[in-house]
C-alpha positions in Angstrom: 127.9 77.3 0.3 126.9 79.4 2.8 128.4 82.9 3.1 131.2 83.2 5.7 130.9 86.0 8.3 133.4 86.9 11.1 132.3 89.7 13.4 135.3 91.8 14.8 135.2 94.5 17.4 137.7 97.2 16.8 138.5 99.3 19.7 139.3 103.0 18.9 142.9 104.1 19.7 143.1 105.0 23.5 140.2 102.9 24.5 141.9 99.7 25.5 143.5 98.8 28.7 146.6 97.2 27.3 148.3 96.1 24.1 146.1 95.1 21.2 145.8 91.3 20.3 148.2 91.8 17.5 150.8 92.8 20.1 150.7 96.4 19.1 150.3 99.0 22.2 148.0 102.1 21.6 149.4 104.9 19.6 149.9 108.0 21.6 147.8 110.9 21.7 146.1 112.8 19.9 143.7 110.4 19.0 142.0 112.4 16.3 140.3 111.2 13.2 143.3 111.1 10.9 145.0 108.9 13.4 142.3 106.7 13.6 141.9 106.3 9.9 145.5 105.9 9.2 145.5 103.0 11.9 142.7 101.1 10.3 144.3 99.4 7.5 146.9 97.8 9.6 144.0 96.7 12.0 142.5 95.0 9.1 145.8 93.5 7.8 146.4 92.1 11.5 143.3 90.2 11.2 143.7 89.1 7.5 140.6 91.1 6.3 141.1 92.5 3.1 137.4 94.0 2.4 135.1 94.7 5.4 131.4 95.8 6.1 131.4 98.2 8.9 128.8 99.0 11.6 129.7 102.2 13.2 128.4 104.2 15.9 129.0 108.0 16.9 132.7 108.9 16.3 133.1 105.6 14.7 130.6 106.8 11.9 133.1 109.6 11.1 136.1 107.1 11.0 134.1 104.7 8.8 133.1 107.3 6.3 136.8 108.8 6.0 138.0 105.1 5.8 135.7 104.4 2.8 137.0 107.7 1.3 140.7 106.8 1.9 140.6 103.2 1.3 137.4 102.5 -0.7 138.9 99.0 -2.0 138.9 97.9 2.0 135.2 99.0 2.6 132.1 97.1 1.3 129.0 98.4 3.0 128.6 100.8 5.9 125.8 100.9 8.6 125.9 104.2 10.6 124.2 104.5 13.9 123.9 108.0 15.1 127.0 109.1 13.5 129.1 112.1 14.5 129.9 113.4 11.3 129.9 117.3 12.2 126.9 118.6 10.8 125.8 121.9 12.4 122.8 121.5 14.8 120.9 124.2 12.9 121.1 122.4 9.8 120.4 119.1 11.7 117.2 120.9 13.1 116.1 122.1 9.7 116.2 118.6 8.4 114.3 117.2 11.2 111.3 119.8 10.5 111.6 119.2 7.0 111.2 115.5 7.5 108.3 115.8 9.8 106.5 118.3 7.7 106.7 115.9 4.8 104.0 113.8 6.2 106.2 110.7 6.2 106.6 110.4 9.7 104.0 110.8 12.2 103.8 113.9 14.3 105.3 113.2 17.6 103.0 115.5 19.5 
């Protein structure tokens, strides 16, 4: 039997125009990382999702990583696209330089 997959778009708190499909309205600000992570199990439960694979972009990447840490039984795999994980810019520049000097990547110039 073929594997069954259901794609679900989860909008971050404060990013929808009205009540969620499950009838709940957005949580009042602040919409910080902790609030998003705390809210996610309820969102998954409302959709009858026990364990999920996540595709996350930007701030969603940080939320996905924190959710995997807080509730590892709920998260299978994670794909991160340009995640905002709070690494210092200088450290990122050093990592890019090191990667480019390794010869693995073509020189952009």
